[in-house]
C-alpha positions, 0 to 999 in steps of 0.5 A, a space after each residue: 513868389 508865394 514864399 516871399 509874401 509868407 511872414 513865417 518865412 521872413 520870421 525864420 530868416 530873421 532868426 537865422 541871421 540873428 543866430 549867425 551874426 555872433 558866430 560869424 564875428 567869432 570866426 572872423 576873430 579866429 581868422 585874423 592874423 594879429 591877436 586881439 587884446 582881451 578885455 
C-alpha cells in the first residue's frame, strides 16, 4: 500500500508509459497486414 502513495513511483510509471506508447504504435504498424501509405 505504501508504494501507491509514493509520488516517485507514479512519476516513474508516467515516464515508462510515455516511452512505451511510440514503441507500441510502431509495433502495431509493423504487425498490420496491409501496407500503410507513407507520407
